[in-house]
Structure formats: structure tokens, C-alpha cells
MDAnalysis code that builds the backbone (N, CA, C; Angstrom):
import MDAnalysis as mda
import numpy as np

u = mda.Universe.empty(591, n_residues=197, atom_resindex=np.repeat(np.arange(197), 3), trajectory=True)
u.add_TopologyAttr("name", ["N", "CA", "C"] * 197)
u.add_TopologyAttr("resid", np.arange(1, 198))
u.add_TopologyAttr("resname", ["MET", "ALA", "ASP", "VAL", "THR", "VAL", "ALA", "GLU", "TYR", "TRP", "ASP", "ALA", "GLN", "ALA", "ALA", "THR", "PHE", "ASP", "GLU", "GLU", "PRO", "ASP", "HIS", "GLY", "LEU", "THR", "ASP", "ALA", "THR", "VAL", "ARG", "GLN", "ALA", "TRP", "ALA", "ASP", "LEU", "LEU", "LEU", "PRO", "ARG", "ILE", "PRO", "ALA", "ALA", "ALA", "THR", "VAL", "ALA", "ASP", "LEU", "GLY", "CYS", "GLY", "THR", "GLY", "SER", "LEU", "ALA", "VAL", "LEU", "LEU", "GLY", "GLN", "ALA", "ARG", "HIS", "ARG", "VAL", "ARG", "GLY", "VAL", "ASP", "LEU", "ALA", "PRO", "ARG", "MET", "VAL", "GLU", "ALA", "ALA", "ARG", "ALA", "LYS", "ALA", "ASP", "THR", "ALA", "GLY", "VAL", "ARG", "ALA", "ASP", "PHE", "VAL", "VAL", "GLY", "ASP", "ALA", "ALA", "ALA", "PRO", "PRO", "TRP", "ALA", "PRO", "GLY", "SER", "PHE", "ASP", "VAL", "VAL", "LEU", "GLY", "ARG", "HIS", "VAL", "LEU", "TRP", "ALA", "MET", "PRO", "HIS", "PRO", "GLU", "ALA", "ALA", "LEU", "ARG", "GLU", "TRP", "LEU", "ARG", "LEU", "LEU", "ARG", "PRO", "ASP", "GLY", "LEU", "LEU", "LEU", "LEU", "VAL", "GLU", "GLY", "ARG", "TRP", "SER", "THR", "GLY", "GLY", "GLY", "LEU", "THR", "ALA", "ALA", "GLU", "THR", "GLU", "GLU", "LEU", "VAL", "ARG", "ARG", "HIS", "ARG", "SER", "ALA", "VAL", "ASP", "VAL", "GLU", "ARG", "LEU", "ASP", "ASP", "PRO", "VAL", "LEU", "TRP", "GLY", "GLY", "ALA", "ILE", "SER", "ASP", "GLU", "ARG", "TYR", "LEU", "LEU", "ILE", "SER", "ARG", "GLY"])
u.atoms.positions = np.array([
    [60.812, -15.339, -33.214],
    [60.528, -16.463, -34.102],
    [59.013, -16.627, -34.204],
    [58.457, -16.657, -35.384],
    [57.020, -16.813, -35.578],
    [56.582, -18.204, -35.160],
    [55.307, -18.313, -34.729],
    [54.784, -19.602, -34.275],
    [54.960, -20.702, -35.311],
    [54.732, -20.372, -36.571],
    [54.853, -21.402, -37.597],
    [56.284, -21.919, -37.663],
    [57.243, -21.057, -37.436],
    [58.633, -21.480, -37.451],
    [58.937, -22.399, -36.265],
    [58.405, -22.056, -35.105],
    [58.582, -22.896, -33.919],
    [57.935, -24.258, -34.152],
    [56.721, -24.260, -34.685],
    [56.028, -25.519, -34.952],
    [56.795, -26.358, -35.970],
    [57.296, -25.718, -37.007],
    [58.059, -26.447, -38.019],
    [59.339, -27.032, -37.427],
    [59.995, -26.270, -36.565],
    [61.215, -26.770, -35.925],
    [60.919, -28.038, -35.135],
    [59.881, -27.999, -34.292],
    [59.570, -29.171, -33.463],
    [58.984, -30.307, -34.280],
    [58.254, -29.980, -35.341],
    [57.795, -31.034, -36.259],
    [58.989, -31.805, -36.818],
    [60.038, -31.092, -37.163],
    [61.234, -31.735, -37.722],
    [61.944, -32.598, -36.687],
    [61.746, -32.292, -35.402],
    [62.385, -33.067, -34.333],
    [61.579, -34.305, -33.942],
    [60.319, -34.366, -34.343],
    [59.413, -35.399, -33.841],
    [59.904, -36.823, -34.114],
    [60.465, -37.064, -35.288],
    [60.864, -38.428, -35.665],
    [61.990, -38.973, -34.799],
    [62.852, -38.101, -34.294],
    [64.000, -38.558, -33.500],
    [63.940, -38.101, -32.041],
    [62.896, -37.399, -31.659],
    [62.791, -36.815, -30.328],
    [62.946, -37.862, -29.223],
    [62.340, -39.011, -29.409],
    [62.340, -40.043, -28.367],
    [63.673, -40.776, -28.230],
    [64.645, -40.463, -29.066],
    [65.952, -41.106, -28.937],
    [66.689, -40.662, -27.674],
    [66.374, -39.469, -27.168],
    [66.944, -39.026, -25.890],
    [66.281, -39.836, -24.775],
    [67.060, -40.407, -23.864],
    [66.475, -41.285, -22.843],
    [65.347, -40.651, -22.032],
    [65.485, -39.365, -21.683],
    [64.448, -38.719, -20.880],
    [63.265, -38.246, -21.714],
    [63.374, -38.276, -23.027],
    [62.252, -37.911, -23.890],
    [61.358, -39.118, -24.155],
    [61.956, -40.205, -24.605],
    [61.168, -41.367, -24.995],
    [60.802, -42.283, -23.845],
    [61.581, -42.233, -22.774],
    [61.373, -43.111, -21.612],
    [61.293, -44.579, -22.020],
    [62.083, -44.948, -23.015],
    [62.064, -46.337, -23.477],
    [62.960, -47.237, -22.630],
    [63.928, -46.650, -21.936],
    [64.767, -47.408, -21.022],
    [63.992, -47.591, -19.715],
    [63.851, -48.832, -19.261],
    [63.034, -49.125, -18.081],
    [63.526, -48.407, -16.833],
    [64.835, -48.257, -16.687],
    [65.390, -47.602, -15.506],
    [65.067, -46.107, -15.513],
    [65.222, -45.474, -16.671],
    [64.907, -44.048, -16.796],
    [63.411, -43.836, -16.575],
    [62.609, -44.684, -17.190],
    [61.150, -44.572, -17.038],
    [60.746, -44.696, -15.575],
    [61.327, -45.657, -14.877],
    [60.996, -45.842, -13.462],
    [61.426, -44.644, -12.631],
    [62.556, -44.052, -12.972],
    [63.016, -42.867, -12.242],
    [62.007, -41.720, -12.371],
    [61.463, -41.515, -13.577],
    [60.452, -40.478, -13.771],
    [59.158, -40.833, -13.054],
    [58.785, -42.100, -13.068],
    [57.594, -42.528, -12.327],
    [57.778, -42.264, -10.836],
    [58.953, -42.599, -10.305],
    [59.229, -42.394, -8.882],
    [59.252, -40.912, -8.520],
    [59.667, -40.075, -9.454],
    [59.723, -38.641, -9.221],
    [58.329, -38.012, -9.205],
    [57.501, -38.373, -10.181],
    [56.241, -37.671, -10.386],
    [55.032, -38.315, -9.711],
    [54.892, -39.611, -9.831],
    [53.647, -40.250, -9.403],
    [53.316, -40.064, -7.924],
    [54.275, -40.138, -7.010],
    [53.909, -39.948, -5.602],
    [53.379, -38.548, -5.276],
    [53.641, -37.587, -6.117],
    [53.227, -36.207, -5.858],
    [51.815, -35.906, -6.375],
    [51.313, -36.758, -7.241],
    [50.046, -36.482, -7.924],
    [48.913, -37.210, -7.207],
    [47.833, -36.486, -6.872],
    [46.715, -37.149, -6.190],
    [46.068, -38.220, -7.057],
    [45.427, -39.174, -6.416],
    [44.810, -40.306, -7.128],
    [43.779, -39.819, -8.137],
    [43.756, -40.476, -9.279],
    [42.776, -40.212, -10.343],
    [42.685, -38.721, -10.685],
    [43.829, -38.078, -10.790],
    [43.871, -36.639, -11.070],
    [43.618, -36.353, -12.540],
    [43.105, -35.175, -12.805],
    [43.008, -34.635, -14.155],
    [44.242, -33.765, -14.372],
    [45.049, -34.122, -15.386],
    [46.361, -33.504, -15.581],
    [46.441, -32.825, -16.945],
    [46.907, -31.592, -16.955],
    [47.233, -30.890, -18.204],
    [48.729, -31.033, -18.441],
    [49.100, -31.639, -19.560],
    [50.501, -31.798, -19.941],
    [50.794, -30.757, -21.022],
    [51.456, -29.683, -20.618],
    [51.682, -28.543, -21.513],
    [52.997, -28.698, -22.252],
    [52.945, -28.541, -23.578],
    [54.129, -28.819, -24.386],
    [54.439, -30.300, -24.295],
    [53.435, -31.119, -24.536],
    [53.490, -32.562, -24.259],
    [54.463, -33.326, -25.144],
    [54.933, -32.718, -26.233],
    [55.858, -33.429, -27.110],
    [55.254, -34.724, -27.619],
    [56.021, -35.789, -27.552],
    [55.557, -37.090, -28.065],
    [54.737, -37.870, -27.047],
    [54.403, -37.237, -25.930],
    [53.455, -37.835, -24.994],
    [54.001, -38.838, -23.999],
    [55.312, -38.900, -23.825],
    [55.879, -39.912, -22.928],
    [55.390, -39.759, -21.492],
    [55.392, -38.532, -20.963],
    [54.915, -38.338, -19.595],
    [53.408, -38.533, -19.515],
    [52.682, -38.107, -20.533],
    [51.230, -38.300, -20.537],
    [50.883, -39.781, -20.466],
    [51.592, -40.598, -21.224],
    [51.346, -42.038, -21.202],
    [51.726, -42.617, -19.837],
    [52.850, -42.198, -19.298],
    [53.264, -42.646, -17.969],
    [52.173, -42.359, -16.934],
    [51.618, -41.150, -16.967],
    [50.569, -40.778, -16.022],
    [49.262, -41.496, -16.332],
    [48.957, -41.649, -17.613],
    [47.744, -42.369, -17.993],
    [47.766, -43.811, -17.535],
    [48.925, -44.437, -17.594],
    [49.042, -45.819, -17.125],
    [48.861, -45.922, -15.616],
    [49.026, -44.801, -14.920],
    [48.798, -44.762, -13.475],
    [47.369, -44.308, -13.160],
    [46.503, -44.334, -14.159],
    [45.066, -44.047, -14.016],
    [44.723, -42.577, -13.824],
    [45.620, -41.696, -14.271],
    [45.282, -40.278, -14.286],
    [44.649, -39.950, -15.637],
    [43.818, -38.926, -15.654],
    [43.174, -38.469, -16.892],
    [44.020, -37.324, -17.443],
    [44.617, -37.532, -18.602],
    [45.611, -36.585, -19.125],
    [45.125, -35.947, -20.418],
    [45.332, -34.635, -20.494],
    [45.099, -33.891, -21.726],
    [46.400, -33.170, -22.043],
    [46.874, -33.313, -23.263],
    [48.130, -32.708, -23.667],
    [47.942, -31.726, -24.802],
    [48.797, -30.726, -24.825],
    [48.788, -29.749, -25.918],
    [50.225, -29.518, -26.357],
    [50.405, -29.400, -27.669],
    [51.716, -29.082, -28.225],
    [51.507, -28.321, -29.519],
    [52.438, -27.419, -29.801],
    [52.346, -26.577, -30.993],
    [52.632, -27.349, -32.282],
    [53.377, -28.448, -32.175],
    [53.842, -29.178, -33.361],
    [52.906, -30.344, -33.697],
    [52.246, -30.309, -34.838],
    [51.321, -31.383, -35.203],
    [51.950, -32.773, -35.207],
    [53.203, -32.892, -35.657],
    [53.830, -34.218, -35.690],
    [54.118, -34.740, -34.289],
    [54.407, -33.856, -33.364],
    [54.562, -34.276, -31.970],
    [53.231, -34.817, -31.443],
    [52.158, -34.119, -31.741],
    [50.833, -34.550, -31.284],
    [50.463, -35.881, -31.925],
    [50.755, -36.046, -33.212],
    [50.506, -37.342, -33.871],
    [51.262, -38.464, -33.172],
    [52.522, -38.200, -32.841],
    [53.339, -39.207, -32.152],
    [52.769, -39.512, -30.775],
    [52.297, -38.488, -30.071],
    [51.708, -38.693, -28.741],
    [50.447, -39.546, -28.837],
    [49.610, -39.266, -29.819],
    [48.387, -40.067, -29.989],
    [48.728, -41.522, -30.294],
    [49.702, -41.728, -31.164],
    [50.100, -43.099, -31.517],
    [50.678, -43.820, -30.305],
    [51.482, -43.125, -29.524],
    [52.093, -43.727, -28.335],
    [51.009, -44.129, -27.328],
    [50.041, -43.243, -27.123],
    [48.951, -43.559, -26.196],
    [48.132, -44.744, -26.699],
    [47.847, -44.774, -28.001],
    [47.095, -45.904, -28.580],
    [47.837, -47.214, -28.380],
    [49.141, -47.207, -28.655],
    [49.958, -48.417, -28.502],
    [49.967, -48.890, -27.055],
    [49.986, -47.948, -26.120],
    [50.030, -48.290, -24.698],
    [48.648, -48.598, -24.127],
    [47.602, -48.385, -24.923],
    [46.248, -48.618, -24.431],
    [45.801, -47.580, -23.418],
    [46.331, -46.371, -23.549],
    [46.021, -45.292, -22.620],
    [45.059, -44.311, -23.285],
    [44.021, -43.931, -22.547],
    [43.109, -42.907, -23.047],
    [43.643, -41.549, -22.633],
    [44.028, -40.758, -23.598],
    [44.512, -39.401, -23.360],
    [44.054, -38.547, -24.533],
    [43.868, -37.294, -24.273],
    [43.405, -36.358, -25.295],
    [44.546, -35.404, -25.625],
    [44.981, -35.407, -26.884],
    [46.065, -34.530, -27.322],
    [45.544, -33.594, -28.395],
    [45.895, -32.305, -28.265],
    [45.471, -31.320, -29.249],
    [46.660, -30.492, -29.696],
    [46.575, -30.008, -30.918],
    [47.567, -29.057, -31.425],
    [47.149, -27.675, -30.944],
    [48.062, -26.995, -30.291],
    [47.759, -25.662, -29.788],
    [48.964, -25.060, -29.106],
    [48.809, -23.844, -28.665],
    [49.882, -23.089, -28.049],
    [49.881, -23.337, -26.541],
    [50.970, -23.867, -26.014],
    [51.071, -24.120, -24.573],
    [50.995, -22.819, -23.773],
    [51.300, -21.692, -24.393],
    [51.211, -20.409, -23.688],
    [49.769, -19.999, -23.427],
    [48.838, -20.541, -24.196],
    [47.413, -20.229, -24.044],
    [46.616, -21.516, -24.249],
    [46.674, -22.437, -23.286],
    [46.022, -23.745, -23.454],
    [44.516, -23.601, -23.699],
    [43.948, -24.482, -24.512],
    [42.567, -24.327, -24.959],
    [41.525, -24.915, -24.013],
    [41.747, -24.803, -22.708],
    [40.848, -25.438, -21.756],
    [40.278, -24.425, -20.772],
    [39.175, -24.809, -20.137],
    [38.459, -23.913, -19.227],
    [39.218, -23.707, -17.920],
    [39.068, -22.536, -17.340],
    [39.674, -22.297, -16.030],
    [39.175, -23.300, -14.991],
    [40.037, -23.647, -14.068],
    [39.661, -24.509, -12.961],
    [39.296, -25.925, -13.334],
    [39.839, -26.433, -14.458],
    [39.438, -27.761, -14.914],
    [40.481, -28.851, -14.665],
    [41.577, -28.530, -13.969],
    [42.633, -29.521, -13.754],
    [43.074, -29.559, -12.297],
    [43.433, -30.765, -11.860],
    [44.047, -30.962, -10.539],
    [45.542, -30.672, -10.596],
    [46.146, -30.944, -11.752],
    [47.594, -30.818, -11.919],
    [47.895, -30.178, -13.271],
    [48.830, -29.251, -13.266],
    [49.413, -28.729, -14.508],
    [50.877, -29.125, -14.500],
    [51.282, -29.813, -15.566],
    [52.637, -30.327, -15.703],
    [53.282, -29.721, -16.946],
    [54.487, -29.229, -16.794],
    [55.269, -28.771, -17.935],
    [56.703, -29.249, -17.771],
    [57.248, -29.855, -18.811],
    [58.645, -30.287, -18.756],
    [59.410, -29.607, -19.881],
    [60.344, -28.754, -19.491],
    [61.202, -28.027, -20.424],
    [60.358, -27.174, -21.378],
    [59.389, -26.459, -20.806],
    [58.467, -25.666, -21.610],
    [58.497, -24.186, -21.221],
    [58.463, -23.894, -19.920],
    [58.360, -22.497, -19.494],
    [59.501, -21.659, -20.055],
    [60.706, -22.211, -20.069],
    [61.868, -21.456, -20.544],
    [61.729, -21.059, -22.018],
    [60.944, -21.836, -22.779],
    [60.805, -21.595, -24.217],
    [59.671, -20.624, -24.549],
    [58.910, -20.212, -23.550],
    [57.796, -19.302, -23.793],
    [58.324, -17.883, -24.061],
    [57.779, -17.204, -25.071],
    [58.215, -15.833, -25.341],
    [57.987, -14.904, -24.140],
    [56.908, -15.163, -23.396],
    [56.565, -14.367, -22.215],
    [56.250, -15.328, -21.068],
    [57.272, -15.791, -20.360],
    [57.070, -16.833, -19.343],
    [56.042, -16.472, -18.277],
    [56.031, -15.228, -17.806],
    [55.076, -14.895, -16.742],
    [53.640, -14.938, -17.246],
    [53.406, -14.467, -18.462],
    [52.056, -14.515, -19.031],
    [51.608, -15.973, -19.207],
    [52.522, -16.822, -19.674],
    [52.191, -18.248, -19.821],
    [51.878, -18.858, -18.464],
    [52.685, -18.544, -17.473],
    [52.478, -19.079, -16.133],
    [51.114, -18.678, -15.582],
    [50.710, -17.436, -15.791],
    [49.373, -16.994, -15.350],
    [48.288, -17.850, -15.992],
    [48.442, -18.138, -17.292],
    [47.461, -18.984, -17.977],
    [47.441, -20.397, -17.394],
    [48.610, -20.915, -17.085],
    [48.699, -22.267, -16.540],
    [48.044, -22.347, -15.175],
    [48.301, -21.358, -14.326],
    [47.705, -21.356, -12.990],
    [46.194, -21.199, -13.060],
    [45.708, -20.489, -14.058],
    [44.269, -20.300, -14.271],
    [43.569, -21.639, -14.506],
    [44.290, -22.599, -15.083],
    [43.706, -23.911, -15.374],
    [43.443, -24.746, -14.122],
    [44.136, -24.411, -13.034],
    [44.088, -25.245, -11.836],
    [42.866, -24.965, -10.973],
    [42.379, -26.028, -10.336],
    [41.389, -25.886, -9.275],
    [42.076, -25.196, -8.093],
    [41.299, -24.683, -7.129],
    [41.907, -23.894, -6.036],
    [43.047, -24.594, -5.293],
    [42.965, -25.904, -5.132],
    [44.028, -26.621, -4.416],
    [44.972, -27.336, -5.380],
    [44.980, -26.887, -6.632],
    [45.718, -27.584, -7.680],
    [47.228, -27.535, -7.533],
    [47.861, -28.474, -8.215],
    [49.303, -28.696, -8.131],
    [49.981, -28.302, -9.437],
    [51.006, -27.471, -9.334],
    [51.836, -27.089, -10.475],
    [53.154, -27.835, -10.373],
    [53.513, -28.567, -11.426],
    [54.786, -29.287, -11.489],
    [55.537, -28.813, -12.728],
    [56.689, -28.197, -12.520],
    [57.498, -27.713, -13.628],
    [58.882, -28.345, -13.564],
    [59.241, -29.073, -14.611],
    [60.599, -29.584, -14.762],
    [61.299, -28.621, -15.709],
    [62.304, -27.930, -15.190],
    [62.982, -26.915, -15.990],
    [64.481, -27.010, -15.764],
    [65.211, -26.109, -16.385],
    [66.658, -26.111, -16.220],
    [67.307, -24.903, -16.843],
    [68.550, -24.737, -16.498],
    [69.418, -23.760, -17.153],
    [70.474, -24.593, -17.865],
    [70.337, -24.695, -19.185],
    [71.098, -25.648, -19.974],
    [72.546, -25.205, -20.180],
    [73.383, -26.152, -20.479],
    [74.792, -25.866, -20.750],
    [74.958, -24.989, -21.992],
    [73.931, -24.902, -22.821],
    [73.963, -24.039, -24.006],
    [73.772, -22.564, -23.656],
    [73.351, -22.297, -22.415],
    [73.064, -20.932, -21.997],
    [71.584, -20.615, -21.991],
    [70.768, -21.466, -22.593],
    [69.325, -21.273, -22.576],
    [68.720, -21.763, -21.277],
    [67.449, -21.481, -21.100],
    [66.727, -21.979, -19.948],
    [66.550, -20.944, -18.856],
    [66.017, -21.401, -17.732],
    [65.774, -20.572, -16.561],
    [66.422, -21.225, -15.360],
    [67.089, -20.440, -14.537],
    [67.619, -20.996, -13.303],
    [66.463, -21.316, -12.364],
    [66.732, -22.147, -11.377],
    [65.711, -22.461, -10.378],
    [65.260, -21.195, -9.669],
    [66.190, -20.302, -9.363],
    [65.839, -19.054, -8.683],
    [64.913, -18.197, -9.547],
    [65.162, -18.143, -10.849],
    [64.306, -17.359, -11.749],
    [62.897, -17.933, -11.812],
    [62.804, -19.251, -11.943],
    [61.486, -19.880, -12.026],
    [60.743, -19.741, -10.700],
    [61.445, -19.935, -9.602],
    [60.807, -19.784, -8.291],
    [60.277, -18.358, -8.118],
    [61.045, -17.373, -8.523],
    [60.591, -15.980, -8.413],
    [59.327, -15.740, -9.234],
    [59.287, -16.274, -10.452],
    [58.092, -16.125, -11.290],
    [56.861, -16.718, -10.615],
    [57.007, -17.922, -10.064],
    [55.862, -18.601, -9.447],
    [55.453, -17.900, -8.159],
    [56.419, -17.432, -7.381],
    [56.099, -16.763, -6.103],
    [55.343, -15.450, -6.294],
    [55.345, -14.905, -7.477],
    [54.521, -13.723, -7.745],
    [53.036, -14.054, -7.697],
    [52.710, -15.354, -7.788],
    [51.316, -15.787, -7.845],
    [50.923, -16.749, -6.727],
    [51.914, -17.436, -6.163],
    [51.649, -18.448, -5.134],
    [52.751, -18.418, -4.094],
    [52.375, -18.684, -2.848],
    [53.389, -18.655, -1.784],
    [54.002, -20.027, -1.530],
    [53.266, -21.093, -1.801],
    [53.768, -22.445, -1.526],
    [54.571, -22.943, -2.720],
    [55.894, -22.849, -2.615],
    [56.786, -23.235, -3.709],
    [57.971, -24.006, -3.136],
    [58.247, -25.162, -3.700],
    [59.435, -25.935, -3.342],
    [60.193, -26.257, -4.626],
    [61.514, -26.346, -4.515],
    [62.348, -26.688, -5.660],
    [63.241, -27.853, -5.272],
    [63.293, -28.840, -6.148],
    [64.121, -30.029, -5.927],
    [65.092, -30.181, -7.086],
    [66.365, -30.279, -6.771],
    [67.375, -30.485, -7.816],
    [67.170, -31.859, -8.464],
    [67.357, -31.906, -9.770],
    [67.237, -33.167, -10.511],
    [68.591, -33.499, -11.133],
    [69.542, -33.840, -10.294],
    [70.884, -34.127, -10.804],
    [71.213, -35.616, -10.825],
    [70.213, -36.465, -10.556],
    [70.424, -37.910, -10.612],
    [70.568, -38.333, -12.078],
    [71.706, -38.898, -12.461],
    [71.914, -39.289, -13.863],
    [70.861, -40.261, -14.397],
    [70.239, -41.019, -13.513],
    [69.238, -41.999, -13.954],
    [68.071, -41.311, -14.658],
    [67.710, -40.111, -14.223],
    [66.599, -39.391, -14.859],
    [66.895, -39.031, -16.309],
    [68.154, -38.830, -16.614],
    [68.548, -38.288, -17.918],
    [69.244, -39.311, -18.804],
    [69.479, -40.491, -18.283],
    [70.179, -41.506, -19.062],
    [71.675, -41.279, -19.092],
    [72.192, -40.466, -18.175],
    [73.627, -40.181, -18.103],
    [73.869, -38.953, -17.258],
    [75.134, -38.707, -16.967],
    [75.513, -37.561, -16.145],
    [75.185, -36.254, -16.854],
    [74.855, -35.242, -16.071],
    [74.579, -33.907, -16.610],
    [75.534, -32.912, -15.958],
    [75.735, -31.785, -16.629],
    [76.620, -30.759, -16.080],
    [75.910, -29.425, -15.907],
    [74.613, -29.392, -16.204],
    [73.873, -28.142, -16.081],
    [72.869, -28.233, -14.933],
    [72.102, -27.184, -14.747],
    [71.139, -27.117, -13.644],
    [69.773, -27.616, -14.112],
    [69.255, -28.645, -13.440],
    [67.923, -29.167, -13.754],
    [67.183, -29.353, -12.437],
    [65.892, -29.091, -12.461],
    [65.143, -29.076, -11.208],
    [63.652, -29.292, -11.460],
    [62.972, -29.650, -10.374],
    [61.516, -29.765, -10.341],
    [60.995, -28.709, -9.390],
    [60.091, -27.856, -9.893],
    [59.406, -26.901, -9.042],
    [58.016, -27.438, -8.738],
    [57.658, -27.419, -7.470],
    [56.376, -27.946, -7.002],
    [55.641, -26.825, -6.284],
    [54.424, -26.537, -6.703],
    [53.630, -25.503, -6.046],
    [52.195, -25.974, -5.911],
    [51.717, -26.026, -4.672],
    [50.344, -26.443, -4.420],
    [49.546, -25.230, -3.959],
    [48.330, -25.105, -4.494],
    [47.484, -23.961, -4.160],
    [46.956, -24.015, -2.746],
])
């Protein structure tokens, strides 16, 4: 699928993307569950790269916790929505249109690289992962929320762990099967991979 086709697909999803509880984080209980999952793992006043940021829900969540967030997404309408969401929330965040597989930032410029449901969609996941790790400072933290979806798409936890272990030895995986995170029960595999340099 050509990049323009991918961008057009996600542009078409932008208007309704936040209707999913885990996308928009508009439900206070779901939002708190994501805050409880992510915020304790992130060092204070961290610089965070949000790759495939979508409509910016996680970026805003982190920005409200005083982290400095920069997001990138291939779909211009997603980026527009993220900017509007940050403005409404009074959060300073920088969002750019670009390819999450090759983020437009300097090596070693982030404390944390965050991707939610992004690695599985990369045409070349290992090449994208190398680029993401390049963004991190030596002791930087990689947080990947991924899954193997009921549709058959995605990456299993074992597959993602194997990809990351080719580059880093410190890797932990936590199952994300709590319905509160998703706004309802799930039947597929969802997880958080945590890797600190």
C-alpha cells in the first residue's frame, strides 16, 4: 500500500477515531486506567516521542503530567485533531505530519519513545524499531502497546519481544487484558512492552 493510500485511509478515520474508548480517552475511568499504566513508568519531566500519535490522546495525557511531548503521524487530519485537542487541554505539544517509520528528529533527543498500535502496521517493523531506538538517550525508555488482533493482524508479544531483544537485553512484557483499558472485554492478545537502555 503506498504511503498516500495509508495517509488517506487514516485521514478518513480521523473524524470518528476518538469514538473508541481507548482512542479518545473521553471516559474518565478509561483515561485513568491509561494514566495508571503509563505515568508511573515515565521519569519526571521527560521528553517523549509519540510515534503514530493519531489524534493525540496519549500525548495530551502525558503533557498534562508535565512531560514534553512531540508527536508524528502520517495522516494530516489526525495531526490537526491532535493539535486541536492539545490546544483545548492547554497542553504544549508539538505535532508534525510525517512517517513514524522514520521520525524527523535527531538521534538521542528523547527520554521515552512511545508507540501504541503502530509497530505492527510498519511495512518493515525491525527497520522502524531501529529508527525508534536511535531517538533515545542511552538510558532511554521504549514503551510499545501492541497486540495480535482478533482480525489476524498485529504482532504477538513473543514476536515483538524478539524484535526488541535483537537490539536491547532489558525487555519486559505485561499483558493488557483489563477491560477498563479498552472500555470493554477483549478476546485478543494485547500487551505493553517495556525496554530500558
